[in-house]
C-alpha positions as a printed Julia matrix, in Angstrom:
335×3 Matrix{Float64}:
 122.01   71.13   60.04
 122.93   67.48   59.39
 125.98   67.8    61.62
 123.82   69.26   64.42
 121.35   66.38   64.07
 124.16   63.82   64.3
 125.49   65.54   67.4
 122.04   65.45   69.04
 121.59   61.76   68.26
 125.05   60.98   69.63
 124.2    62.77   72.89
 120.95   60.79   73.23
 122.74   57.46   72.75
 125.4    58.29   75.32
 124.97   56.31   78.61
 124.86   59.52   80.67
 121.69   60.56   78.78
 119.82   57.45   79.98
 121.25   57.8    83.49
 119.95   61.35   83.64
 116.44   60.26   82.58
 116.36   57.48   85.17
 117.63   59.86   87.9
 114.91   62.38   87.02
 112.07   59.89   87.41
 113.61   58.46   90.59
 113.68   61.92   92.19
 110.03   62.51   91.21
 108.86   59.13   92.52
 110.8    59.42   95.78
 109.43   62.95   96.36
 105.84   61.79   95.82
 106.32   58.81   98.15
 107.8    61.04  100.86
 104.88   63.46  100.63
 102.32   60.64  100.78
 104.1    59.05  103.75
 104.23   62.37  105.62
 100.55   63.07  104.93
  99.54   59.72  106.46
 101.54   60.3   109.64
 100.02   63.67  110.57
  96.8    63.87  112.56
  94.66   65.49  109.87
  91.36   64.59  108.22
  91.46   65.29  104.49
  88.21   66.68  103.07
  88.75   66.99   99.34
  85.02   66.39   98.72
  84.25   69.88  100.07
  86.64   71.63   97.7
  84.42   71.85   94.55
  81.8    73.97   96.37
  84.4    76.76   96.65
  84.79   76.83   92.87
  81.1    76.61   91.98
  78.24   77.13   94.37
  74.5    77.7    94.43
  72.27   79.57   96.85
  70.67   77.63   99.69
  68.26   79.43  102.05
  67.83   77.81  105.47
  65.64   78.64  108.44
  67.33   79.88  111.59
  64.44   79.21  113.97
  61.62   76.78  114.63
  58.22   77.89  113.35
  55.55   77.74  110.65
  55.34   79.3   107.19
  52.37   81.65  107.55
  52.33   83.44  104.2
  54.01   83.26  100.8
  53.6    86.3    98.55
  54.75   86.29   94.93
  55.91   89.62   93.44
  57.7    89.7    90.05
  58.81   86.06   90.37
  60.17   86.78   93.87
  58.66   84.79   96.74
  58.39   86.65  100.06
  58.14   84.05  102.84
  57.04   84.85  106.39
  57.93   82.3   109.07
  56.24   82.77  112.44
  58.21   81.54  115.44
  58.34   82.14  119.19
  60.76   85.02  118.53
  58.58   86.83  116.0
  58.36   86.92  112.21
  61.28   85.86  110.03
  61.16   87.02  106.39
  62.94   85.44  103.41
  63.08   86.58   99.79
  63.91   83.98   97.15
  63.18   83.35   93.5
  59.83   81.64   92.96
  61.25   78.63   91.07
  63.72   77.93   93.91
  61.02   77.58   96.59
  60.8    74.07   98.12
  58.1    74.52  100.8
  54.53   75.82  100.88
  52.32   77.76  103.24
  51.54   75.86  106.44
  54.76   73.81  106.44
  56.72   73.65  109.68
  60.45   74.46  109.75
  63.23   74.05  112.27
  66.8    75.43  112.42
  68.61   74.21  109.31
  65.5    73.4   107.25
  66.09   74.24  103.58
  63.4    76.69  102.43
  64.75   77.36   98.93
  67.6    76.06   96.81
  68.78   77.56   93.54
  69.33   75.26   90.57
  71.74   77.7    88.97
  75.42   77.44   89.84
  77.51   80.58   90.15
  81.26   81.15   90.61
  82.44   80.38   94.11
  84.82   82.44   96.21
  87.92   80.81   94.7
  86.9    81.53   91.1
  85.98   85.1    92.03
  89.41   85.53   93.64
  91.09   83.98   90.61
  89.24   86.35   88.29
  90.2    89.4    90.36
  93.85   88.29   90.42
  93.82   87.92   86.63
  92.18   91.32   86.16
  94.61   93.15   88.46
  97.65   91.36   87.01
  96.61   92.1    83.42
  96.02   95.82   83.94
  99.11   96.18   86.13
 101.28   94.45   83.53
 100.03   96.71   80.71
 100.51   99.86   82.79
 103.9    98.61   84.03
 105.09   98.11   80.43
 104.01  101.62   79.45
 105.67  103.18   82.52
 108.79  101.06   82.03
 109.16  101.99   78.35
 109.05  105.71   79.08
 111.22  105.23   82.15
 113.78  103.2    80.22
 113.96  105.81   77.47
 114.41  108.49   80.12
 117.22  106.51   81.74
 119.28  106.54   78.52
 118.36  110.12   77.61
 121.13  112.68   77.24
 118.88  115.24   78.93
 119.73  115.2    82.66
 116.21  116.19   83.78
 114.31  113.05   82.65
 117.37  110.88   83.43
 117.61  112.07   87.03
 113.85  111.85   87.62
 113.79  108.3    86.27
 116.78  107.32   88.42
 115.15  108.72   91.58
 111.89  106.9    90.76
 113.68  103.58   90.24
 115.77  103.84   93.4
 112.82  104.8    95.63
 110.5   102.07   94.32
 113.11   99.31   94.23
 114.49  100.31   97.6
 111.23   99.96   99.56
 109.02   96.89  100.18
 105.94   96.47   97.99
 103.74   95.94  101.06
 104.72   99.36  102.41
 104.05  100.95   99.01
 100.56   99.4    98.86
  99.75  100.76  102.31
 100.99  104.24  101.38
  99.09  104.29   98.09
  95.82  103.14   99.67
  95.77  104.67  103.15
  97.79  107.88  102.58
  97.63  108.95   98.95
  94.31  107.18   98.39
  92.65  108.96  101.32
  93.86  112.39  100.16
  92.86  111.85   96.53
  89.46  110.32   97.3
  88.62  113.13   99.75
  89.38  115.72   97.09
  87.39  113.78   94.48
  84.43  113.65   96.86
  84.62  117.43   97.4
  84.51  117.92   93.62
  81.47  115.62   93.36
  83.39  112.85   91.57
  83.41  109.13   92.32
  86.36  107.93   94.45
  88.92  105.47   93.15
  88.06  101.95   94.3
  90.45   99.67   96.23
  90.9    97.68   93.01
  92.05  100.86   91.28
  94.56  101.65   94.01
  95.78   98.06   93.9
  96.4    98.33   90.15
  98.13  101.7    90.59
 100.47  100.44   93.32
 101.43   97.3    91.38
 101.86   99.26   88.13
 104.22  101.79   89.74
 106.16   98.95   91.38
 106.45   96.9    88.18
 107.26  100.01   86.13
 110.45  100.62   88.11
 111.77   97.13   87.37
 110.68   97.27   83.73
 112.5   100.61   83.46
 115.79   98.97   84.39
 115.11   95.98   82.16
 114.4    98.25   79.18
 117.48  100.35   79.97
 119.66   97.24   80.02
 118.13   96.04   76.75
 118.75   99.38   75.01
 122.34   99.55   76.23
 122.95   96.0    74.95
 122.31   97.16   71.38
 125.58   98.28   69.72
 125.89  102.07   69.5
 126.63  101.73   65.8
 122.98  100.81   65.24
 121.83  104.26   66.34
 124.57  105.98   64.38
 123.67  104.04   61.23
 119.97  104.86   61.66
 120.67  108.57   62.18
 123.0   108.69   59.2
 120.26  107.19   57.01
 118.02  110.17   57.77
 115.98  108.92   60.74
 115.27  111.14   63.72
 116.29  110.0    67.21
 112.7   108.94   68.01
 112.3   107.04   64.73
 115.61  105.24   65.23
 114.63  104.32   68.77
 111.16  103.0    67.78
 112.08  101.12   64.59
 115.69  100.05   65.17
 116.75  100.05   68.83
 113.63   99.07   70.81
 112.78   95.93   68.77
 116.28   94.57   69.39
 116.28   95.68   73.02
 112.93   94.05   73.81
 114.06   90.79   72.21
 117.04   90.75   74.6
 114.91   91.81   77.56
 112.06   89.34   76.96
 113.19   86.67   79.5
 113.68   89.3    82.23
 110.3    90.88   81.43
 108.64   87.49   81.68
 110.15   86.89   85.1
 108.96   90.31   86.22
 105.37   89.71   85.13
 105.32   86.27   86.74
 106.49   87.92   89.96
 103.79   90.56   89.52
 101.07   87.89   89.45
 102.39   86.47   92.72
 102.89   89.94   94.22
  99.16   90.6    93.76
  98.65   88.32   96.78
  99.74   91.26   98.98
  96.65   93.25   97.99
  94.62   91.35  100.58
  96.02   93.87  103.07
  93.66   96.51  101.58
  90.63   94.18  101.74
  90.78   93.0    98.13
  89.53   89.42   97.94
  92.07   88.21   95.42
  93.12   84.58   95.22
  95.25   84.42   98.37
  92.8    86.33  100.57
  89.91   84.19   99.29
  91.87   81.06  100.23
  92.65   82.43  103.69
  88.98   83.19  104.28
  88.02   79.64  103.29
  90.69   78.18  105.56
  89.49   80.34  108.46
  85.88   79.18  108.04
  86.5    75.49  107.25
  89.88   74.76  108.94
  90.85   72.89  105.75
  94.39   74.26  105.76
  96.27   71.76  103.62
  93.66   71.34  100.89
  93.19   75.0   100.05
  96.8    76.11  100.42
  97.84   73.28   98.09
  95.12   74.35   95.64
  96.3    77.96   95.99
  99.81   76.95   94.93
  98.45   74.99   91.95
  96.26   77.91   90.83
  99.21   80.31   90.85
 101.16   77.74   88.83
  98.27   77.55   86.36
  98.44   81.35   85.99
 102.21   81.63   85.55
 103.15   78.47   83.6
 101.28   79.35   80.36
 102.96   82.77   80.39
 106.39   81.14   80.6
 105.55   78.75   77.76
 104.17   81.55   75.59
 107.32   83.64   75.98
 109.51   80.63   75.22
 107.48   80.15   72.04
 108.07   83.78   71.09
 111.79   83.39   71.79
 111.97   80.33   69.52
 110.17   82.2    66.73
 112.55   85.11   67.14
 115.56   82.75   66.84
 114.16   81.21   63.67
 113.74   84.64   62.11
């Protein structure tokens, strides 16, 4: 321990250590300056002040025509407002406490009739929440599928081994986008039609998104688990069996704990990729984080702001996972 500490201190006092630190900060500073210089040269108006409203928003009811508020009826704390204009009667329903005008007031296009004081999650937070939900369920299902698939891959029984191999090759050999389309538009249509005939509720697009990502992730986890199991010396299984354990007991208590410790970095990379792969689910009309950002860009033309924020939000999702797994790896080394 003392020798290792001396070695570490010697490395830190070596000139190359300081040169490396200086080079690191120089690269960071130069990169930031280049980005700032490029942003000033393009013909673009930055509108960062409009960004917060896409995270948190509140309801604002505006008039579309010019007219007069003829009646206001209150029913169960809901105000029913009738605005008479040259085109007829326009009706609004708002909460009573949000009402800003009274009967007899004149309005014109854009006049605010009611404004809520309560803030609610905006489209970006809703997309972030859906991405988290889909990624969490897909990761759990992918682990379960991958564990069974990995055990099947190392099984001596050719039936499960061949089925697992075919599953892995088909899933890994085709693009995820194509798989999502098949699950939703082909398999999803057939299954939901049959469920409807039986009087059961159909599976939602979110459900099909989770299923497609779980099947996709499960194939990769299968190979990761297989590699982890095969990395454990065969003598471990023989020693466990000779001590009286069954094959299943030896696999659960002896082999899998060691295999998963070896496979942990690869599993982390797979789940980080899964979070980013969820961005493809916008193709089946799921408003996850990427689709929500594209909708905002289409309506506001604020391309740079929201695509930069999109990148940061995905980093916020994936970076803690990487740090958590590194923490687990350090604890495993200590033990």
